[in-house]
C-alpha positions as a Python dict, from the first residue, in 0.01 Angstrom:
ca = {
    (1, 'X'): (0, 0, 0),
    (2, 'X'): (387, -59, -68),
    (3, 'X'): (543, -9, -389),
    (4, 'X'): (570, -170, -699),
    (5, 'X'): (918, -323, -759),
    (6, 'X'): (881, -350, -1109),
    (7, 'X'): (851, 18, -1267),
    (8, 'X'): (883, -34, -1643),
    (9, 'X'): (1080, 294, -1797),
    (10, 'X'): (1146, 94, -2093),
    (11, 'X'): (888, 355, -2309),
    (12, 'X'): (1189, 608, -2295),
    (13, 'X'): (1412, 426, -2545),
    (14, 'X'): (1139, 425, -2749),
    (15, 'X'): (1017, 762, -2690),
    (16, 'X'): (1401, 906, -2730),
    (17, 'X'): (1401, 672, -3105),
    (18, 'X'): (1090, 868, -3183),
    (19, 'X'): (1227, 1239, -3121),
    (20, 'X'): (1543, 1112, -3262),
    (21, 'X'): (1417, 1031, -3598),
    (22, 'X'): (1154, 1345, -3588),
    (23, 'X'): (1468, 1576, -3548),
    (24, 'X'): (1595, 1388, -3826),
    (25, 'X'): (1410, 1520, -4034),
    (26, 'X'): (1243, 1850, -3957),
    (27, 'X'): (1597, 1980, -3846),
    (28, 'X'): (1675, 1987, -4210),
    (29, 'X'): (1357, 2100, -4330),
    (30, 'X'): (1390, 2360, -4061),
    (31, 'X'): (1717, 2481, -4174),
    (32, 'X'): (1610, 2511, -4529),
    (33, 'X'): (1323, 2688, -4425),
    (34, 'X'): (1450, 2935, -4176),
    (35, 'X'): (1771, 2867, -4129),
    (36, 'X'): (2070, 2726, -3883),
    (37, 'X'): (1867, 2888, -3586),
    (38, 'X'): (1555, 2703, -3714),
    (39, 'X'): (1758, 2411, -3716),
    (40, 'X'): (1938, 2481, -3385),
    (41, 'X'): (1571, 2532, -3243),
    (42, 'X'): (1470, 2178, -3344),
    (43, 'X'): (1778, 1977, -3178),
    (44, 'X'): (1737, 2178, -2851),
    (45, 'X'): (1388, 2130, -2859),
    (46, 'X'): (1374, 1754, -2894),
    (47, 'X'): (1662, 1750, -2638),
    (48, 'X'): (1457, 1929, -2391),
    (49, 'X'): (1181, 1718, -2421),
    (50, 'X'): (1375, 1382, -2444),
    (51, 'X'): (1527, 1482, -2097),
    (52, 'X'): (1216, 1612, -1983),
    (53, 'X'): (1061, 1321, -2054),
    (54, 'X'): (1355, 1103, -1914),
    (55, 'X'): (1384, 1329, -1573),
    (56, 'X'): (1015, 1257, -1533),
    (57, 'X'): (993, 902, -1570),
    (58, 'X'): (1271, 833, -1387),
    (59, 'X'): (1157, 1004, -1090),
    (60, 'X'): (781, 886, -1102),
    (61, 'X'): (916, 494, -1134),
    (62, 'X'): (1191, 590, -829),
    (63, 'X'): (862, 699, -615),
    (64, 'X'): (686, 481, -726),
    (65, 'X'): (937, 248, -598),
    (66, 'X'): (898, 366, -244),
    (67, 'X'): (531, 409, -271),
    (68, 'X'): (274, 389, -509),
    (69, 'X'): (74, 690, -324),
    (70, 'X'): (410, 935, -410),
    (71, 'X'): (347, 908, -780),
    (72, 'X'): (91, 1180, -827),
    (73, 'X'): (329, 1406, -654),
    (74, 'X'): (599, 1309, -802),
    (75, 'X'): (473, 1370, -1129),
    (76, 'X'): (370, 1742, -1051),
    (77, 'X'): (642, 1866, -881),
    (78, 'X'): (864, 1717, -1169),
    (79, 'X'): (602, 1897, -1360),
    (80, 'X'): (661, 2211, -1217),
    (81, 'X'): (1021, 2235, -1190),
    (82, 'X'): (1084, 2195, -1521),
    (83, 'X'): (766, 2427, -1634),
    (84, 'X'): (996, 2687, -1440),
    (85, 'X'): (1319, 2585, -1579),
    (86, 'X'): (1215, 2630, -1950),
    (87, 'X'): (1039, 2935, -1898),
    (88, 'X'): (1355, 3030, -1747),
    (89, 'X'): (1573, 2912, -2010),
    (90, 'X'): (1350, 3068, -2271),
    (91, 'X'): (1283, 3427, -2101),
    (92, 'X'): (1693, 3423, -2122),
    (93, 'X'): (1713, 3359, -2438),
    (94, 'X'): (1778, 3691, -2667),
    (95, 'X'): (1540, 3753, -2930),
    (96, 'X'): (1759, 3717, -3251),
    (97, 'X'): (2058, 3412, -3085),
    (98, 'X'): (2167, 3123, -3235),
    (99, 'X'): (1862, 2942, -3125),
    (100, 'X'): (1555, 3044, -3311),
    (101, 'X'): (1310, 3076, -2979),
    (102, 'X'): (938, 3016, -3204),
    (103, 'X'): (1092, 2698, -3364),
    (104, 'X'): (1259, 2559, -3018),
    (105, 'X'): (911, 2655, -2839),
    (106, 'X'): (717, 2430, -3148),
    (107, 'X'): (954, 2196, -3166),
    (108, 'X'): (869, 2136, -2773),
    (109, 'X'): (504, 2137, -2846),
    (110, 'X'): (511, 1886, -3128),
    (111, 'X'): (765, 1643, -2891),
    (112, 'X'): (576, 1652, -2596),
    (113, 'X'): (267, 1547, -2813),
    (114, 'X'): (486, 1307, -3012),
    (115, 'X'): (569, 1145, -2647),
    (116, 'X'): (230, 1142, -2478),
    (117, 'X'): (155, 937, -2830),
    (118, 'X'): (434, 679, -2689),
    (119, 'X'): (312, 668, -2342),
    (120, 'X'): (-32, 607, -2449),
    (121, 'X'): (54, 354, -2627),
    (122, 'X'): (324, 181, -2421),
    (123, 'X'): (32, 204, -2179),
    (124, 'X'): (-245, 34, -2397),
    (125, 'X'): (-4, -226, -2515),
    (126, 'X'): (89, -344, -2203),
    (127, 'X'): (-110, -626, -1994),
    (128, 'X'): (-175, -430, -1672),
    (129, 'X'): (-236, -684, -1327),
    (130, 'X'): (-467, -560, -1130),
    (131, 'X'): (-400, -830, -841),
    (132, 'X'): (27, -984, -794),
    (133, 'X'): (57, -1147, -1122),
    (134, 'X'): (96, -1537, -1009),
    (135, 'X'): (424, -1680, -945),
    (136, 'X'): (580, -1873, -1249),
    (137, 'X'): (671, -2251, -1226),
    (138, 'X'): (1007, -2170, -1163),
    (139, 'X'): (995, -1931, -898),
    (140, 'X'): (683, -2127, -731),
    (141, 'X'): (902, -2394, -723),
    (142, 'X'): (1232, -2227, -566),
    (143, 'X'): (990, -2054, -279),
    (144, 'X'): (790, -2365, -179),
    (145, 'X'): (1144, -2578, -158),
    (146, 'X'): (1162, -2979, -284),
    (147, 'X'): (852, -3179, -367),
    (148, 'X'): (708, -3386, -56),
    (149, 'X'): (598, -3653, -296),
    (150, 'X'): (952, -3713, -443),
    (151, 'X'): (1175, -3760, -149),
    (152, 'X'): (1531, -3646, -256),
    (153, 'X'): (1719, -4000, -289),
    (154, 'X'): (2035, -4027, -11),
    (155, 'X'): (2382, -4139, -139),
}
């Protein structure tokens, strides 16, 4: 089976906007409750989740354009790399640094759930074709050429 040339990653914009809106609300609240490190943790966590989901979306769409069978290995490989990078970054951060690791971790959990909800809604509201969609009328006229019933007039 050949790849699908129409891999749509428009959910990335919606997910980024939803994450940004949640971070704009959550960062001041975390700042009031836990101080500046908590607010930075929320902002850092929102940026990490957005970057990770965007990287996954682009890699999976790229793999799907090559061949649909590559999407699962691309998704799993990307997830493994992201998990290892996130673990390394969290492990290297000092416990009492300028970013609250607990706020960062909770933001990543909540952000991942938010992104999952955005993706689920995106999939549920899309028109999915189980066979190739019909060619639109304007394109089919170009593909078929001139209509033999209506010969071109000669000058």
